[in-house]
N, C-alpha and C positions, 0 to 999 in steps of 0.2 A: 504493500500500500504506500510505501515511501516514494516510489517511482511513478511519476505522472503518466508514463507511457504504458503502464499496465492497465488491464481491464478493471481490476479492483480499485485502483486509484481514480480512474475516470468515473466509476460508479460513485465513489466517495465524494467527488466534486460536482456531481450532476445537479445538485440543488441550486448551483449558481446560475444555471440556464434560466430558471424561472424567477429567482429571487435577487440576483445581482444584475443580470443583463439589462433590465428596465432602467437602471440608474447610470448605465455606461453609454458614452458617446464615442464613436471611433476616434482613436488617438488620445483619449483621456489618459492623464498620468495617474496611475493607481499604485498605492502603497499597501502591501500585504504585511501586517504587523504580526510577528510571531509565525513566520512563514514556514518554519521547519525545512523540509526538503523541496518546498516550492510547488506543491500540488495545486493549491488555489492560485498561486501566482501565475503558473503556466495556464491554468484554466482561464484566468482573467485576460491573459494575452490572447488566447484563442477567441475570446469574445470581443476583441478589438482594442484592448487597453495597451498602453505602453507601461509595462508592469515592473515594479520594483518590490523586492522582499527583504525584510530584516529579521534576524533572529540572533539570540545570544549564544546558540549552540554552534561552535566552530565546525564540527563534523557535518551537521545538517547543511550549513551554507556551502561547505566544500562539495557535498553531494549534489546540491541544487545547481551549482556552477558547472559541475561535470555533466549533468543532464542537459543543461542549456547549451553547452559547447557541442555535445554529441548530436543534439537535435536541431542545431542551428537557430536556437531561440534568441531573441533580443532581450529577454528578461534579465535584470541585473539584481545581484544579491550582495548583501552586506552583513557582516557581523557587527551588531550594534546593540546598545542599551536603549530600550524604548523610552526611557526617561531623558535621553540625550541623543536624539536621532541626528545622524550626520547629513542633514539636509537644510537648505536655506528656508527662511520663512515663506509661507504661502506658495509652495511649489506644486502641491498635488490637488487634483480634482476630486479624488475619491480615496478613502482609506478603508481597509477591510480588516476586521478583527473577529474572525469566525472561530467558534468552538474553543476559544482560549480563556474566556472570562473565569472559568472554574479554577484556573491556575493563578489568579490574581487576588491579592488581599484588597480590602476596600481602599487602603491608602495608596497601594500601587496603581489601582484603577484610576484614582483621582489624578495622580501624576501623569499617567498615560493619556487621559483625556485632555489634560492641559497641553501636552506636547503635540498631540494630534491636532488640536486647535491651532497650534503655531504653524504646523507644516501644511495645513489645508489652505487652499485659496478661499477668498471670501465667497460664500455660497457653496463651498465644497462639502461633501458628505462623508460621514462615517457610517459604515454598516457593520453592526456587530450581532452576534447570535448569543443567546443565553438560555441555558436549560434551567427552568424554574424549579429549584430543589424542593420547595414546599409543595408545589403541585405534584411533582414526581413522587414524593413520599407520602402523599395524603393517604390516610388509612393505615400507614405503617405504625408499628408500636413505638418507634422512635423517629419522629419527623426530623428532629435535629439530634446529631450524635452527641454522646456524652463528652467528647473532646472539643466541642464547639467553643471557640473563643469569640466573645461578642464584639471585641474591639477590632479584630482583624478579619473575622469571618472564617478563620481557619478551623478545619476539621481534622487535621492530621492526615494520615493516609500513607500507604506504602505500595510498592509494586514488586512482584516476585519475577525474577528472571531465571529460568531453568538452568541449573548448573552454576549460577553465580550468586544466588542468595536474594535477600530482601533489601530494597533500597527505599529510602524516604521519598515520598511523593506527596507533598502537601497540596490539599485542595481546599476550596473555599465555598461557603454556602451563599448562593445568590438567588434572588427572586427577580422577576421582571421589573417590579416596581422599584426595587432598590437600585438595580442597574440604571433605570431611567433617572433616578435621583443623582447617583454618583457621577455618571457621564454627563448629566445635564448641568453639573456645576460649571463646566467650561464650554459646552456645546448646546445648541438649541434643539430640543427634541422635536421631531417631525411626525413620526408614525411608528407603529409596531404591528406585527402580524404573526400569527402562529404558523410555523412552517413545517412542523412535525409535532407529534404528541409531546406537550410540556416544553417545547423548544420554540423560542420566539426570535424574530429578527427585529432589531430596533434600528431606526435611522435617525441620525442627528445631523445638524447643519452648522457650519462655521459662519459666524456673522460678527459684525463690529461690536455688537452688544453681548457676545457670548462669554467673554471673560468676566464672570461674576464672582469668582472665588480666587483667592490668592494662594 
């Protein structure tokens, strides 16, 4: 699923046909934040964008660049901190933050939205997706885990890799309403829609009056 050229990866990015394409114009500059190996970046390029991707994982960016080189893609990839992106102000028409909110604390998301507001053009859009944890867990004996940290939203978590052991993988508790509030500190909320069970797409716009929090 890491390689956009595989059938599995293309199925994984198919949601963008319906839910991202309507916001794209041919030649738009698009930034994929937390791009990993570039699956959604390459998909955006196939939809007509001039696509850029950033990620903090060196190996993922190396792999994305390798795919781009082998496939003749014009997509560009950078190892970068989302809180200090290596781009000038007001460069991009569209920013994409899909399926990554669960990995951000509330404070990190606030820093991220501020930086996205900086790199977006006036009237530029941020598209993010968020799985509403409260809706997802409705009816469960524990809607919020015992390890939940109210200040960060952290729930702990780990991932097991066969033959290598268990590794810390912190995740955070998000709802659609709170995502709208946190990202709306620096960007103007436009609309939301449910794109799969318990998962919503939120669209925000950069404007002159969007910087309402410091």
